[in-house]
SERO-4910 file (N, C-alpha, C, O; in steps of 0.05 Angstrom, whole numbers):
BEGIN
 pado doro    nc1    nc2    nc3   cac1   cac2   cac3    cc1    cc2    cc3    oc1    oc2    oc3
  Met    A   2580   1036   2239   2594   1063   2238   2624   1057   2249   2643   1068   2238
  Asp    A   2628   1041   2269   2656   1035   2279   2676   1025   2257   2698   1033   2252
  Val    A   2662   1004   2243   2681    994   2219   2686   1018   2201   2709   1021   2195
  Phe    A   2669   1035   2192   2673   1056   2172   2695   1074   2187   2714   1081   2174
  Ile    A   2693   1081   2211   2714   1099   2224   2742   1086   2223   2762   1099   2221
  Gln    A   2740   1059   2225   2764   1042   2224   2777   1043   2197   2801   1045   2194
  Leu    A   2760   1040   2177   2771   1041   2150   2782   1070   2144   2802   1074   2130
  Val    A   2767   1090   2156   2778   1120   2147   2807   1123   2161   2825   1134   2149
  Val    A   2811   1113   2187   2833   1117   2201   2857   1103   2184   2879   1114   2180
  Ser    A   2850   1079   2173   2873   1065   2156   2877   1078   2130   2899   1077   2118
  Gly    A   2854   1092   2120   2857   1106   2095   2873   1129   2099   2886   1138   2080
  Ile    A   2874   1141   2124   2888   1166   2125   2917   1159   2126   2933   1174   2114
  Ala    A   2925   1137   2139   2954   1131   2140   2962   1123   2111   2983   1131   2102
  Leu    A   2945   1109   2097   2954   1103   2070   2956   1129   2051   2973   1130   2034
  Gly    A   2936   1149   2055   2934   1171   2041   2958   1190   2047   2968   1204   2029
  Met    A   2967   1191   2070   2995   1207   2074   3017   1196   2061   3034   1211   2053
  Ile    A   3018   1170   2057   3043   1160   2043   3042   1170   2017   3063   1179   2007
  Tyr    A   3019   1169   2002   3011   1178   1976   3019   1206   1974   3030   1215   1954
  Ala    A   3011   1223   1995   3015   1250   1992   3045   1258   1996   3054   1278   1985
  Leu    A   3059   1242   2013   3087   1248   2015   3102   1244   1987   3119   1260   1980
  Ile    A   3095   1222   1972   3108   1215   1949   3102   1236   1929   3120   1247   1916
  Ala    A   3075   1243   1927   3066   1264   1907   3079   1290   1915   3083   1306   1897
  Phe    A   3087   1297   1939   3100   1320   1947   3125   1320   1933   3133   1341   1923
  Gly    A   3139   1298   1930   3163   1296   1916   3160   1304   1886   3177   1316   1874
  Tyr    A   3138   1296   1874   3133   1303   1846   3132   1332   1844   3143   1344   1825
  Gln    A   3118   1346   1865   3114   1374   1865   3141   1388   1866   3143   1409   1853
  Leu    A   3161   1378   1879   3186   1393   1885   3202   1396   1859   3215   1416   1853
  Thr    A   3200   1374   1842   3218   1375   1817   3200   1388   1794   3212   1398   1774
  Phe    A   3175   1388   1796   3160   1401   1775   3160   1433   1780   3159   1448   1761
  Ala    A   3162   1441   1803   3163   1469   1811   3188   1483   1799   3186   1506   1788
  Thr    A   3211   1469   1801   3235   1481   1793   3245   1478   1763   3259   1494   1750
  Ser    A   3236   1455   1756   3243   1447   1727   3222   1442   1707   3227   1440   1683
  Gly    A   3197   1441   1715   3176   1432   1699   3177   1402   1691   3162   1394   1673
  Thr    A   3193   1387   1704   3197   1357   1700   3190   1340   1723   3187   1349   1745
  Leu    A   3186   1316   1716   3175   1297   1739   3194   1274   1738   3203   1266   1717
  Asn    A   3200   1262   1762   3216   1235   1762   3197   1214   1764   3186   1210   1785
  Phe    A   3192   1199   1743   3176   1178   1743   3185   1152   1753   3173   1131   1750
  Gly    A   3207   1156   1766   3218   1135   1784   3216   1138   1813   3231   1126   1827
  Gln    A   3198   1154   1824   3190   1162   1848   3185   1135   1867   3196   1130   1888
  Gly    A   3169   1118   1853   3164   1092   1867   3188   1075   1869   3188   1059   1888
  Glu    A   3208   1075   1853   3231   1061   1856   3250   1073   1876   3265   1058   1888
  Ala    A   3248   1100   1882   3262   1113   1901   3252   1104   1928   3267   1102   1947
  Leu    A   3226   1100   1930   3214   1094   1953   3221   1064   1959   3225   1056   1982
  Met    A   3222   1047   1938   3230   1019   1941   3259   1017   1950   3265   1003   1969
  Leu    A   3275   1029   1939   3306   1029   1945   3310   1039   1974   3328   1029   1987
  Gly    A   3294   1060   1983   3298   1069   2011   3289   1048   2028   3303   1043   2048
  Ala    A   3265   1033   2024   3257   1015   2043   3276    991   2042   3282    981   2064
  Leu    A   3287    982   2020   3304    961   2020   3333    966   2033   3344    949   2047
  Val    A   3344    990   2027   3367   1000   2043   3363    998   2070   3378    986   2086
  Gly    A   3340   1012   2078   3333   1011   2107   3331    985   2119   3338    982   2142
  Leu    A   3321    966   2104   3320    938   2115   3346    926   2122   3350    913   2142
  Thr    A   3363    933   2102   3389    923   2106   3402    936   2130   3415    922   2146
  Leu    A   3400    960   2131   3418    975   2153   3402    968   2178   3416    964   2197
  Val    A   3377    965   2181   3365    961   2209   3372    934   2219   3367    928   2242
  Gly    A   3385    915   2202   3395    892   2214   3423    895   2231   3433    877   2245
  His    A   3434    919   2228   3461    927   2241   3456    951   2262   3473    956   2279
  Met    A   3436    962   2259   3429    987   2276   3402    990   2284   3385    975   2274
  Ser    A   3395   1009   2302   3367   1014   2307   3352   1029   2283   3366   1041   2267
  Tyr    A   3329   1030   2281   3311   1043   2264   3317   1069   2263   3317   1079   2241
  Trp    A   3322   1083   2283   3324   1111   2289   3350   1120   2279   3352   1143   2269
  Leu    A   3372   1103   2283   3399   1109   2271   3396   1104   2242   3412   1117   2227
  Met    A   3380   1088   2231   3381   1081   2203   3366   1106   2186   3372   1110   2163
  Leu    A   3349   1119   2199   3333   1140   2185   3352   1161   2172   3349   1165   2148
  Pro    A   3368   1173   2183   3385   1195   2169   3401   1183   2148   3405   1197   2128
  Leu    A   3413   1156   2150   3428   1146   2130   3413   1140   2104   3424   1142   2082
  Val    A   3384   1129   2109   3367   1128   2086   3359   1152   2070   3356   1153   2046
  Leu    A   3356   1171   2086   3352   1200   2078   3375   1209   2058   3370   1218   2036
  Ala    A   3399   1207   2068   3421   1210   2052   3425   1194   2026   3432   1204   2005
  Phe    A   3419   1171   2029   3421   1152   2007   3399   1161   1986   3403   1158   1962
  Gly    A   3373   1172   1996   3354   1179   1977   3362   1204   1963   3357   1206   1939
  Ala    A   3375   1223   1977   3383   1245   1964   3403   1243   1947   3404   1259   1928
  Leu    A   3423   1222   1949   3445   1216   1929   3432   1204   1906   3440   1211   1884
  Gln    A   3411   1185   1906   3400   1171   1886   3382   1198   1870   3379   1196   1845
  Gly    A   3374   1216   1882   3362   1236   1868   3380   1254   1850   3373   1264   1829
  Val    A   3402   1257   1861   3422   1270   1848   3431   1255   1821   3433   1267   1800
  Val    A   3435   1230   1823   3442   1213   1800   3421   1217   1781   3427   1224   1758
  Val    A   3394   1211   1788   3373   1214   1768   3374   1240   1755   3372   1241   1730
  Glu    A   3376   1262   1767   3379   1287   1755   3403   1291   1733   3400   1300   1711
  Arg    A   3426   1284   1745   3449   1286   1728   3450   1270   1706   3461   1279   1686
  Val    A   3441   1246   1705   3444   1222   1685   3418   1226   1668   3421   1227   1643
  Gly    A   3393   1229   1678   3371   1228   1662   3355   1254   1656   3339   1256   1638
  Val    A   3359   1273   1672   3342   1299   1669   3360   1322   1657   3352   1335   1637
  Arg    A   3381   1327   1668   3399   1351   1660   3405   1347   1627   3399   1366   1613
  Pro    A   3414   1326   1617   3419   1326   1585   3393   1335   1571   3395   1351   1553
  Ala    A   3370   1325   1580   3345   1329   1570   3336   1359   1568   3325   1371   1549
  Ile    A   3344   1369   1592   3340   1398   1594   3360   1417   1578   3352   1437   1566
  Lys    A   3382   1409   1579   3402   1424   1563   3399   1422   1534   3405   1442   1520
  Thr    A   3390   1400   1522   3381   1397   1494   3354   1404   1485   3344   1400   1463
  Lys    A   3342   1415   1508   3313   1425   1507   3295   1405   1491   3280   1411   1473
  Ser    A   3300   1380   1501   3282   1355   1492   3257   1358   1507   3258   1357   1532
  Glu    A   3236   1360   1496   3211   1365   1512   3201   1341   1527   3188   1345   1548
  Phe    A   3206   1316   1517   3196   1294   1531   3218   1272   1536   3212   1249   1542
  Gly    A   3245   1282   1534   3267   1264   1537   3269   1254   1566   3277   1232   1572
  Trp    A   3261   1273   1585   3265   1267   1612   3244   1247   1621   3247   1236   1643
  Ile    A   3223   1243   1604   3202   1222   1614   3215   1196   1608   3213   1180   1625
  Met    A   3228   1190   1586   3240   1166   1577   3263   1158   1592   3268   1134   1596
  Thr    A   3280   1177   1602   3303   1174   1618   3299   1168   1647   3314   1154   1660
  Thr    A   3277   1179   1657   3268   1175   1687   3254   1145   1687   3256   1130   1706
  Ile    A   3242   1141   1667   3226   1113   1668   3247   1092   1662   3243   1070   1672
  Ser    A   3270   1096   1646   3288   1079   1641   3307   1073   1665   3316   1051   1669
  Leu    A   3313   1095   1681   3328   1093   1706   3313   1075   1728   3323   1058   1742
  Ala    A   3285   1082   1728   3269   1067   1743   3270   1039   1740   3273   1025   1760
  Ile    A   3268   1027   1716   3272    999   1708   3299    989   1716   3302    967   1727
  Ile    A   3316   1004   1711   3347    993   1720   3349    992   1749   3361    973   1759
  Phe    A   3336   1012   1764   3338   1010   1792   3321    983   1805   3330    969   1823
  Lys    A   3298    980   1792   3286    955   1796   3299    930   1792   3299    913   1810
  Asn    A   3311    927   1769   3329    903   1763   3351    902   1783   3356    880   1793
  Val    A   3365    922   1790   3386    923   1808   3379    910   1836   3392    892   1847
  Ala    A   3355    922   1845   3342    914   1870   3337    884   1871   3344    871   1890
  Glu    A   3323    873   1849   3318    846   1845   3343    827   1847   3342    805   1858
  Asn    A   3364    837   1836   3390    821   1837   3405    818   1862   3419    799   1869
  Ile    A   3399    844   1879   3411    845   1905   3394    834   1926   3404    819   1944
  Trp    A   3368    841   1925   3352    833   1950   3332    806   1943   3320    793   1960
  Gly    A   3332    801   1913   3315    779   1906   3287    789   1897   3280    813   1897
  His    A   3271    769   1888   3245    774   1879   3223    771   1901   3200    779   1897
  Asp    A   3230    760   1923   3209    757   1944   3207    778   1962   3227    791   1969
  Asp    A   3181    783   1970   3177    806   1992   3189    797   2017   3190    773   2022
  Ile    A   3198    814   2033   3211    811   2057   3195    827   2078   3187    849   2073
  Pro    A   3189    815   2105   3179    834   2126   3197    852   2136   3220    844   2139
  Phe    A   3189    876   2144   3206    898   2157   3198    901   2184   3175    907   2190
  Pro    A   3219    896   2204   3214    899   2232   3202    924   2239   3213    944   2230
  Ser    A   3183    927   2254   3170    949   2263   3187    963   2290   3194    950   2310
  Pro    A   3192    989   2286   3208    999   2308   3190   1005   2332   3201   1010   2354
  Leu    A   3162   1005   2329   3142   1010   2350   3127    985   2356   3131    967   2340
  Pro    A   3112    982   2375   3095    961   2385   3075    955   2364   3064    972   2351
  Thr    A   3072    929   2361   3052    920   2339   3026    916   2349   3008    908   2333
  Glu    A   3022    921   2377   2996    919   2388   2980    943   2382   2991    965   2387
  Pro    A   2957    944   2371   2942    967   2365   2931    982   2389   2920    970   2407
  Leu    A   2933   1008   2389   2920   1025   2411   2891   1030   2408   2881   1029   2386
  Gln    A   2877   1035   2427   2846   1037   2426   2839   1064   2435   2844   1074   2457
  Phe    A   2825   1075   2415   2811   1103   2423   2784   1103   2414   2776   1101   2391
  Phe    A   2768   1104   2435   2738   1101   2431   2726   1079   2414   2707   1081   2399
  Gly    A   2743   1054   2419   2732   1031   2402   2747   1030   2376   2743   1011   2361
  Ile    A   2764   1048   2370   2780   1047   2343   2808   1039   2347   2824   1052   2361
  His    A   2813   1018   2333   2842   1008   2338   2860   1021   2315   2854   1022   2291
  Ile    A   2882   1031   2328   2903   1046   2310   2930   1035   2315   2938   1034   2339
  Leu    A   2944   1028   2297   2974   1018   2301   2991   1043   2307   2988   1065   2296
  Pro    A   3010   1038   2325   3027   1063   2331   3042   1068   2305   3048   1091   2301
  Met    A   3049   1052   2290   3064   1057   2264   3046   1072   2245   3057   1086   2228
  Glu    A   3018   1071   2246   3004   1087   2230   3002   1114   2238   2998   1132   2221
  Ile    A   3005   1119   2264   3005   1146   2275   3034   1157   2269   3037   1182   2268
  Met    A   3055   1143   2265   3079   1153   2260   3082   1159   2231   3097   1176   2224
  Val    A   3067   1145   2213   3064   1153   2186   3055   1181   2181   3068   1199   2169
  Val    A   3030   1184   2194   3018   1212   2190   3036   1233   2200   3043   1252   2186
  Val    A   3045   1229   2224   3062   1250   2237   3089   1255   2222   3096   1278   2219
  Gly    A   3103   1234   2213   3125   1233   2197   3119   1246   2174   3134   1266   2169
  Ala    A   3101   1240   2157   3096   1255   2133   3091   1284   2137   3105   1301   2125
  Leu    A   3074   1291   2152   3066   1321   2157   3089   1335   2167   3092   1359   2161
  Ala    A   3107   1323   2184   3132   1337   2196   3151   1340   2173   3163   1362   2172
  Leu    A   3156   1323   2153   3175   1327   2134   3166   1347   2113   3181   1364   2105
  Met    A   3141   1344   2104   3131   1367   2087   3131   1396   2098   3136   1415   2084
  Leu    A   3125   1398   2126   3124   1424   2138   3155   1432   2139   3160   1455   2133
  Ala    A   3175   1413   2144   3202   1422   2149   3210   1432   2124   3225   1452   2123
  Val    A   3202   1421   2101   3213   1431   2072   3199   1458   2069   3212   1477   2060
  Glu    A   3173   1462   2076   3161   1488   2072   3176   1511   2086   3182   1532   2075
  Ile    A   3181   1503   2114   3197   1523   2130   3225   1530   2118   3235   1553   2119
  Phe    A   3237   1508   2107   3265   1513   2095   3261   1533   2070   3277   1551   2066
  Asn    A   3239   1529   2054   3236   1545   2030   3230   1573   2038   3237   1591   2023
  Arg    A   3217   1579   2060   3208   1606   2068   3228   1621   2084   3229   1646   2084
  Lys    A   3246   1603   2099   3262   1619   2119   3291   1623   2112   3305   1642   2118
  Ser    A   3299   1600   2096   3327   1598   2091   3338   1612   2064   3321   1613   2047
  Ile    A   3360   1622   2058   3367   1637   2033   3368   1617   2012   3365   1624   1988
  Tyr    A   3373   1589   2018   3373   1568   1996   3348   1562   1990   3342   1556   1966
  Gly    A   3328   1563   2009   3301   1555   2004   3289   1578   1986   3272   1573   1968
  Lys    A   3298   1605   1991   3288   1624   1976   3297   1627   1948   3286   1640   1931
  Ala    A   3320   1613   1946   3332   1608   1916   3315   1586   1899   3311   1586   1875
  Val    A   3306   1568   1917   3289   1547   1904   3259   1561   1897   3248   1557   1875
  Val    A   3249   1577   1915   3225   1592   1907   3224   1611   1883   3206   1615   1867
  Ala    A   3249   1622   1882   3252   1642   1861   3255   1627   1837   3244   1635   1816
  Thr    A   3271   1604   1836   3271   1588   1812   3243   1577   1804   3237   1575   1780
  Ser    A   3226   1570   1822   3201   1557   1816   3186   1581   1806   3169   1576   1789
  Asn    A   3187   1605   1813   3170   1626   1804   3177   1636   1773   3160   1642   1757
  Asp    A   3204   1637   1769   3212   1646   1741   3241   1636   1738   3259   1651   1747
  Arg    A   3247   1614   1726   3273   1603   1727   3293   1623   1709   3316   1627   1717
  Asp    A   3284   1633   1690   3301   1652   1674   3306   1675   1690   3330   1682   1689
  Ala    A   3289   1690   1704   3293   1714   1720   3312   1706   1742   3330   1721   1749
  Ala    A   3309   1682   1753   3329   1674   1777   3356   1673   1767   3374   1684   1780
  Gly    A   3361   1659   1743   3386   1657   1731   3396   1683   1725   3420   1686   1727
  Leu    A   3383   1703   1718   3393   1728   1712   3403   1742   1737   3422   1756   1737
  Met    A   3389   1737   1759   3396   1749   1786   3420   1735   1798   3428   1743   1820
  Gly    A   3432   1713   1785   3456   1703   1796   3452   1676   1810   3471   1665   1821
  Ile    A   3429   1665   1810   3421   1640   1824   3427   1618   1802   3419   1618   1779
  Asn    A   3444   1599   1815   3450   1576   1799   3427   1556   1796   3425   1537   1811
  Thr    A   3410   1561   1775   3385   1545   1773   3391   1517   1769   3375   1501   1778
  Ser    A   3415   1508   1756   3420   1481   1751   3424   1466   1780   3414   1444   1784
  Met    A   3439   1480   1798   3443   1468   1823   3417   1467   1839   3414   1449   1856
  Val    A   3399   1485   1835   3371   1487   1849   3355   1463   1840   3340   1452   1856
  Ile    A   3357   1456   1814   3342   1433   1802   3353   1408   1815   3338   1391   1825
  Thr    A   3378   1407   1814   3394   1383   1826   3383   1379   1855   3376   1357   1864
  Phe    A   3383   1401   1868   3373   1401   1897   3343   1390   1899   3337   1375   1917
  Ser    A   3328   1399   1882   3301   1393   1883   3297   1361   1877   3279   1347   1888
  Tyr    A   3314   1352   1859   3315   1322   1855   3320   1307   1878   3306   1289   1887
  Ala    A   3343   1317   1891   3354   1303   1917   3334   1303   1939   3330   1282   1953
  Leu    A   3318   1328   1943   3300   1329   1962   3274   1311   1954   3260   1301   1972
  Ser    A   3268   1309   1926   3244   1293   1921   3250   1265   1927   3234   1251   1940
  Ser    A   3273   1254   1917   3279   1223   1925   3284   1220   1954   3280   1198   1964
  Met    A   3290   1240   1969   3293   1237   1998   3267   1233   2008   3262   1213   2022
  Thr    A   3249   1250   2002   3218   1244   2014   3209   1219   2005   3193   1208   2020
  Ala    A   3217   1207   1982   3205   1182   1972   3217   1159   1989   3204   1140   1998
  Ala    A   3243   1162   1994   3257   1142   2010   3246   1142   2039   3238   1121   2050
  Phe    A   3245   1165   2050   3233   1169   2076   3204   1155   2077   3198   1141   2097
  Ala    A   3187   1158   2058   3162   1144   2055   3163   1116   2053   3145   1102   2062
  Gly    A   3189   1105   2041   3191   1080   2039   3197   1065   2065   3188   1042   2069
  Val    A   3210   1077   2083   3216   1066   2111   3196   1071   2130   3197   1061   2153
  Leu    A   3174   1089   2121   3152   1094   2138   3132   1072   2137   3120   1062   2156
  Val    A   3129   1064   2107   3105   1046   2102   3117   1016   2103   3101    997   2105
  Ala    A   3143   1012   2101   3152    986   2101   3143    967   2126   3135    945   2123
  Pro    A   3147    979   2150   3135    963   2173   3107    958   2170   3099    940   2185
  Leu    A   3088    969   2155   3061    962   2154   3054    945   2131   3031    938   2128
  Thr    A   3073    937   2116   3069    920   2092   3093    903   2087   3109    900   2106
  Leu    A   3098    892   2064   3123    875   2058   3139    891   2041   3129    906   2025
  Thr    A   3165    889   2043   3186    903   2027   3195    887   2005   3203    864   2010
  Gly    A   3196    895   1981   3205    879   1957   3212    899   1934   3208    923   1935
  Ala    A   3222    886   1914   3232    904   1890   3209    914   1873   3213    929   1854
  Thr    A   3183    905   1880   3159    915   1863   3141    931   1881   3119    939   1873
  Met    A   3150    937   1905   3132    953   1923   3126    978   1914   3104    988   1917
  Gly    A   3148    992   1899   3143   1018   1891   3125   1026   1867   3116   1049   1864
  Val    A   3122   1007   1849   3108   1009   1826   3080   1023   1828   3074   1044   1816
  Ser    A   3064   1009   1844   3038   1015   1848   3036   1042   1864   3021   1061   1857
  Leu    A   3052   1045   1887   3054   1070   1905   3061   1093   1887   3048   1114   1888
  Gly    A   3083   1091   1869   3087   1112   1853   3069   1121   1833   3070   1145   1826
  Leu    A   3053   1105   1821   3031   1113   1803   3008   1123   1817   2994   1139   1805
  Lys    A   3003   1115   1841   2981   1125   1855   2986   1152   1866   2968   1169   1869
  Ala    A   3013   1154   1873   3020   1182   1882   3020   1202   1861   3011   1225   1865
  Phe    A   3029   1195   1836   3026   1211   1811   2997   1219   1807   2992   1243   1801
  Ala    A   2977   1200   1811   2950   1208   1809   2943   1227   1829   2928   1246   1822
  Val    A   2951   1225   1854   2942   1242   1876   2957   1271   1866   2942   1290   1869
  Ala    A   2980   1275   1857   2991   1296   1847   2975   1311   1826   2972   1336   1827
  Ile    A   2964   1296   1809   2946   1310   1791   2920   1318   1799   2910   1339   1793
  Ile    A   2908   1297   1817   2882   1305   1829   2884   1332   1846   2867   1350   1843
  Gly    A   2905   1332   1865   2905   1355   1882   2918   1381   1869   2912   1404   1877
  Gly    A   2934   1376   1849   2946   1399   1833   2977   1399   1839   2987   1396   1862
  Leu    A   2991   1401   1815   3022   1401   1817   3034   1426   1831   3058   1427   1837
  Asn    A   3020   1443   1836   3030   1468   1848   3017   1473   1876   3021   1496   1887
  Ser    A   3004   1455   1889   2990   1459   1911   2999   1439   1933   2995   1415   1929
  Gly    A   3011   1448   1957   3021   1429   1976   2993   1419   1990   2990   1395   1996
  Leu    A   2973   1437   1995   2950   1428   2008   2936   1407   1991   2924   1387   2001
  Gly    A   2937   1412   1965   2922   1395   1944   2934   1367   1947   2919   1348   1944
  Val    A   2961   1361   1953   2969   1333   1950   2959   1321   1978   2953   1297   1980
  Ile    A   2959   1336   1997   2950   1323   2024   2918   1316   2022   2910   1294   2031
  Val    A   2903   1335   2012   2875   1327   2009   2872   1305   1989   2859   1285   1995
  Gly    A   2884   1306   1967   2883   1285   1942   2892   1259   1956   2879   1239   1952
  Gly    A   2914   1258   1974   2922   1232   1986   2902   1221   2001   2895   1197   1998
  Leu    A   2889   1238   2020   2870   1228   2039   2843   1217   2025   2831   1198   2034
  Ile    A   2835   1232   2002   2813   1222   1987   2819   1194   1975   2803   1175   1977
  Leu    A   2842   1194   1963   2849   1165   1950   2852   1145   1972   2841   1123   1969
  Gly    A   2867   1149   1993   2871   1129   2014   2846   1119   2025   2842   1095   2026
  Ile    A   2825   1138   2033   2801   1130   2046   2787   1117   2023   2778   1095   2029
  Ala    A   2783   1125   2000   2768   1113   1978   2778   1084   1975   2761   1066   1971
  Glu    A   2801   1080   1975   2813   1052   1971   2802   1033   1996   2790   1012   1991
  Thr    A   2808   1040   2019   2802   1023   2041   2772   1017   2043   2764    995   2050
  Thr    A   2755   1038   2038   2727   1036   2041   2717   1019   2017   2701   1002   2021
  Thr    A   2726   1022   1995   2716   1006   1972   2727    978   1974   2712    960   1968
  Gly    A   2751    973   1982   2762    947   1987   2744    932   2007   2742    908   2004
  Tyr    A   2731    946   2027   2714    929   2047   2687    928   2038   2676    906   2040
  Tyr    A   2673    949   2028   2646    949   2024   2640    937   1994   2617    929   1988
  Val    A   2659    937   1976   2653    928   1951   2669    901   1944   2658    879   1944
  Ser    A   2695    906   1939   2713    884   1933   2742    896   1932   2746    919   1924
  Thr    A   2761    879   1942   2788    890   1939   2798    889   1909   2819    900   1902
  Gly    A   2783    876   1893   2791    878   1865   2784    902   1853   2793    907   1831
  Tyr    A   2766    919   1867   2755    944   1854   2766    971   1869   2759    994   1864
  Lys    A   2786    962   1889   2793    987   1910   2809   1007   1889   2813   1029   1898
  Asp    A   2816   1003   1872   2832   1022   1854   2815   1038   1834   2823   1058   1822
  Val    A   2789   1027   1831   2770   1045   1815   2765   1072   1822   2766   1091   1806
  Pro    A   2758   1076   1846   2747   1106   1852   2771   1125   1850   2765   1147   1843
  Gly    A   2794   1119   1854   2817   1136   1851   2819   1144   1822   2822   1167   1816
  Leu    A   2817   1122   1804   2820   1127   1775   2797   1143   1761   2800   1158   1741
  Val    A   2771   1136   1775   2748   1153   1766   2750   1183   1774   2743   1201   1759
  Leu    A   2759   1186   1794   2765   1214   1804   2786   1229   1788   2784   1252   1780
  Leu    A   2808   1211   1783   2829   1226   1766   2818   1235   1737   2826   1255   1725
  Leu    A   2800   1218   1727   2790   1223   1700   2771   1247   1703   2771   1265   1686
  Leu    A   2755   1247   1723   2737   1270   1728   2750   1298   1728   2742   1317   1715
  Val    A   2774   1298   1747   2790   1319   1750   2804   1329   1725   2804   1352   1719
  Leu    A   2814   1311   1711   2824   1317   1684   2806   1327   1663   2815   1340   1644
  Ser    A   2784   1322   1666   2763   1330   1645   2749   1359   1654   2740   1375   1638
  Ile    A   2748   1362   1680   2733   1385   1693   2756   1405   1699   2753   1428   1690
  Lys    A   2777   1400   1712   2795   1419   1722   2821   1404   1718   2828   1390   1737
  Pro    A   2835   1406   1696   2862   1395   1690   2883   1402   1706   2902   1387   1711
  Ala    A   2880   1428   1717   2905   1436   1734   2902   1424   1766   2919   1431   1782
  Gly    A   2882   1408   1772   2879   1395   1796   2860   1410   1812   2854   1433   1805
  Ile    A   2847   1397   1835   2831   1412   1849   2835   1438   1863   2819   1457   1865
  Phe    A   2861   1436   1873   2872   1463   1885   2894   1474   1867   2907   1493   1876
  Gly    A   2899   1465   1844   2919   1474   1824   2910   1500   1811   2886   1506   1810
  Lys    A   2931   1517   1801   2926   1540   1788   2935   1535   1760   2956   1524   1755
  Ser    A   2918   1545   1741   2926   1543   1711   2949   1566   1707   2948   1588   1718
  Val    A   2968   1556   1691   2991   1574   1684   2988   1585   1655   2989   1569   1636
  Ile    A   2985   1609   1652   2983   1621   1628   3009   1629   1612   3021   1648   1622
  Lys    A   3018   1619   1590   3041   1622   1580   3040   1642   1555   3023   1638   1537
  Lys    A   3057   1662   1553   3057   1680   1530   3076   1667   1511   3099   1659   1517
  Val    A   3064   1666   1484   3080   1658   1466   3078   1680   1441   3092   1677   1421
***
């Protein structure tokens, strides 16, 4: 039982990283109906930029700079890859452009930082804490707290600020929001900036627990997309629950079955959700009048 609880604790930390990246998928889908399939690369760039900066300053001073870099990268993706597709009403153009930009970002990272994985220095002690016989790394606690704090901050911003209400209005009905004087194009740009910022933040959270490299975002981005589908692309609670389910399923399967099969439960769950409830466990189906 102690081993199982230990696996669950590790799975929660991993699941919250998935949830934070999946939350970024939600932000862009809500305002524009599009997704940035380069979310994993945004995480990777955030981690690598953070690694470079942390060699010249403390981890805590590095964080706001990485957040700013992530937001800027999201603006570039929206302006270069998504906005032209929306203007020309290309139904799937944004899929290929975001994937193309992701490949470009990965190649740029490989040329700047190399192909090898690099250890990221932890800002917290590496000795695990003990609670009732369960070992928890301080960085794992920070991952959970940091992910929840950022998602909560975004939700409060959307509910309390006038700019956040513009985001909510655009999410509810983009055409009606435009008629009311809201600059929906700027709102979509902002959502992409916020989305990439959350991914970059996830990168510097997970990096001290693993190795940092140009390929680190590929698997994380795909799994986070699965979490967004499982939980529902319009449910904040859904991505948290979906992330926790996938994270715990991976750690327990890797221990009790084999590390070669740790990805299988999540994929099986994804197939089940798509066949039974395509909108996600907590998602709501949208009826479109034609």
